C-alpha positions as CSV (number, residue, x, y, z in Angstrom):
1,M,0.0,0.0,0.0
2,K,1.1,3.5,-0.8
3,E,1.3,5.8,2.1
4,H,-0.3,9.2,1.7
5,N,1.9,12.1,2.7
6,K,0.1,14.5,5.0
7,N,2.5,17.3,4.2
8,E,1.4,17.7,0.6
9,K,-0.5,21.0,0.1
10,T,-3.3,21.4,-2.4
11,Y,-3.6,24.8,-4.0
12,W,-6.7,24.4,-6.2
13,P,-9.2,25.8,-3.5
14,H,-7.1,28.9,-3.3
15,M,-7.0,29.2,-7.1
16,I,-10.8,28.9,-7.3
17,I,-11.2,31.6,-4.7
18,G,-8.6,33.8,-6.4
19,F,-10.3,33.5,-9.8
20,L,-13.7,34.2,-8.3
21,F,-12.3,37.3,-6.6
22,I,-10.7,38.5,-9.9
23,G,-14.0,37.9,-11.8
24,L,-16.0,39.9,-9.2
25,T,-13.5,42.7,-9.3
26,L,-13.5,42.9,-13.1
27,G,-17.3,42.8,-13.1
28,Y,-17.5,45.6,-10.6
29,W,-15.0,47.7,-12.6
30,T,-16.9,47.2,-15.8
31,V,-20.2,48.2,-14.3
32,K,-18.7,51.2,-12.6
33,H,-17.1,52.5,-15.8
34,A,-20.1,51.8,-17.9
35,I,-22.3,53.9,-15.6
36,Q,-19.9,56.8,-15.9
37,M,-19.9,56.9,-19.7
38,P,-22.6,59.2,-21.1
39,V,-25.0,57.7,-23.5
40,Q,-26.0,60.1,-26.3
41,E,-29.1,59.8,-28.3
42,V,-29.2,60.7,-32.0
43,N,-31.6,63.2,-33.5
44,E,-32.6,61.3,-36.7
45,Y,-35.6,63.0,-38.3
46,M,-35.6,65.4,-35.3
47,L,-37.0,62.7,-33.1
48,K,-35.6,60.5,-30.3
49,Y,-34.0,57.4,-31.7
50,Q,-36.7,55.1,-30.3
51,D,-39.5,57.2,-31.8
52,A,-37.8,57.3,-35.2
53,D,-37.1,53.6,-35.1
54,M,-40.7,52.6,-34.2
55,G,-42.2,54.8,-36.9
56,I,-39.6,54.7,-39.6
57,N,-42.0,53.3,-42.2
58,D,-44.5,56.1,-41.6
59,I,-41.7,58.7,-41.6
60,L,-40.4,57.5,-44.9
61,E,-43.9,57.4,-46.5
62,K,-44.5,61.0,-45.5
63,K,-41.0,62.1,-46.7
64,Q,-41.6,60.4,-50.0
65,A,-44.9,62.2,-50.4
66,F,-43.2,65.5,-49.6
67,D,-40.2,64.9,-51.9
68,K,-42.6,64.2,-54.8
69,D,-44.3,67.6,-54.7
70,Y,-42.0,69.9,-52.6
71,T,-38.4,71.1,-52.3
72,I,-36.5,72.4,-49.3
73,K,-33.4,74.6,-49.9
74,L,-31.1,76.3,-47.5
75,M,-30.5,79.9,-48.6
76,N,-27.9,82.6,-48.2
77,T,-25.2,80.5,-46.6
78,K,-21.5,80.3,-47.3
79,M,-20.3,76.8,-48.0
80,M,-17.0,75.3,-47.1
81,V,-15.5,73.3,-49.9
82,M,-14.5,69.9,-48.6
83,T,-11.6,68.1,-50.2
84,D,-12.2,64.4,-50.8
85,N,-10.1,61.9,-48.8
86,I,-7.8,60.2,-51.3
87,N,-8.1,56.9,-49.3
88,S,-11.8,56.8,-49.4
89,K,-14.3,56.4,-52.2
90,I,-17.0,58.3,-50.4
91,P,-17.2,61.9,-51.5
92,Q,-17.4,64.5,-48.7
93,P,-20.4,66.9,-49.0
94,N,-19.6,70.6,-48.6
95,A,-20.4,72.0,-45.2
96,V,-22.1,75.2,-44.2
97,T,-19.5,77.7,-42.8
98,L,-20.7,79.0,-39.4
99,S,-19.4,82.3,-37.9
100,K,-18.6,82.7,-34.2
101,G,-21.4,84.5,-32.5
102,A,-24.8,85.3,-34.1
103,N,-26.0,83.1,-36.9
104,H,-29.4,82.7,-38.6
105,F,-30.6,80.3,-41.3
106,S,-33.1,80.8,-44.1
107,Y,-34.9,78.0,-45.9
108,S,-37.2,78.1,-48.8
109,V,-40.0,75.5,-49.2
110,T,-41.4,75.4,-52.7
111,K,-43.6,73.3,-54.8
112,K,-42.0,71.6,-57.8
113,D,-43.5,74.3,-60.0
114,G,-41.7,77.1,-58.0
115,T,-44.7,78.2,-55.9
116,V,-43.6,79.3,-52.4
117,V,-45.2,77.4,-49.5
118,S,-46.0,79.9,-46.7
119,D,-48.3,78.0,-44.5
120,G,-46.2,75.0,-43.5
121,K,-45.5,74.0,-39.9
122,V,-41.7,74.4,-39.8
123,S,-39.2,73.5,-37.1
124,F,-35.4,73.7,-36.9
125,L,-32.8,71.9,-34.8
126,L,-29.1,73.0,-34.4
127,T,-27.3,70.0,-33.0
128,R,-23.8,68.6,-32.7
129,P,-22.9,65.0,-33.7
130,H,-22.7,62.6,-30.8
131,T,-24.2,64.9,-28.2
132,R,-27.5,66.5,-27.4
133,K,-26.2,68.8,-24.7
134,D,-25.9,71.9,-27.0
135,D,-29.1,71.3,-29.0
136,V,-31.1,74.4,-29.9
137,M,-34.7,73.5,-31.0
138,I,-37.0,76.0,-32.6
139,K,-40.5,74.5,-32.7
140,Q,-42.0,77.1,-34.9
141,V,-39.9,78.9,-37.5
142,S,-41.4,82.2,-38.7
143,F,-42.1,82.9,-42.4
144,K,-40.7,86.2,-43.6
145,D,-40.0,87.6,-47.1
146,G,-40.7,84.3,-48.9
147,M,-38.5,82.2,-46.6
148,Y,-38.6,80.5,-43.2
149,V,-36.0,82.3,-41.1
150,T,-34.7,81.2,-37.7
151,P,-34.0,83.7,-35.0
152,M,-30.4,84.6,-34.3
153,L,-28.5,81.7,-32.7
154,D,-25.4,82.2,-30.7
155,I,-22.7,79.6,-31.7
156,E,-19.5,79.8,-29.7
157,K,-18.0,76.3,-29.6
158,P,-15.9,75.4,-32.6
159,G,-16.4,72.1,-34.3
160,R,-19.0,70.1,-36.3
161,Y,-22.7,70.9,-36.2
162,T,-25.8,69.6,-38.0
163,L,-28.6,71.8,-39.2
164,Q,-31.9,69.9,-39.3
165,F,-35.1,71.3,-40.8
166,R,-38.6,69.8,-40.8
167,A,-41.5,71.1,-42.8
168,K,-45.0,69.7,-42.3
169,I,-47.5,70.5,-45.0
170,D,-50.3,68.2,-43.8
171,D,-50.6,65.1,-41.7
172,N,-49.4,62.9,-44.6
173,T,-46.7,65.2,-46.0
174,V,-43.6,65.9,-44.0
175,G,-40.2,66.8,-45.4
176,Y,-36.7,66.8,-43.8
177,A,-33.5,68.5,-44.7
178,E,-30.1,68.0,-43.0
179,E,-26.9,70.0,-43.7
180,R,-23.5,69.6,-42.2
181,A,-22.0,72.7,-40.7
182,Y,-18.7,73.7,-39.2
183,L,-17.3,76.5,-37.0
184,K,-13.6,76.9,-37.3
185,P,-11.6,77.4,-34.1
């Protein structure tokens, strides 16, 4: 018979407890850091992401009805000519040049035959990509001199912006326009 040595130590219970401790510590660290990270919602179609996602078919039908009969155009703005990235095949659209301080934006909404639409329910959103903290929402843009003109907006932070415009003609006809904008430092 083989005699069992009582001086032999087994380390596997200590290893199990050590791995359990490491797993719990990493789990706590992950949750702690995930809570601290801000979650930013997008403003697609000037709606919360969940609302746009739930009603996307309805939104697209109304936009298609709008695009068939109407046109939205941003007026009186200076455009920044973007150079295309030679490593990418995706062309870069030109961006609206913003000025530091007071800015206002003018939009024309016309029928395809050129008739100006003056009785639309129009709203405007100035937003920044990846954050809603600096959003400026104008729920009713006034109609003046053949155009929908936003009030003066004070823009101080340099960087990228998005100009979003929504025109509602009736319950089944809603159009959207989105322009990239940039304020140089």
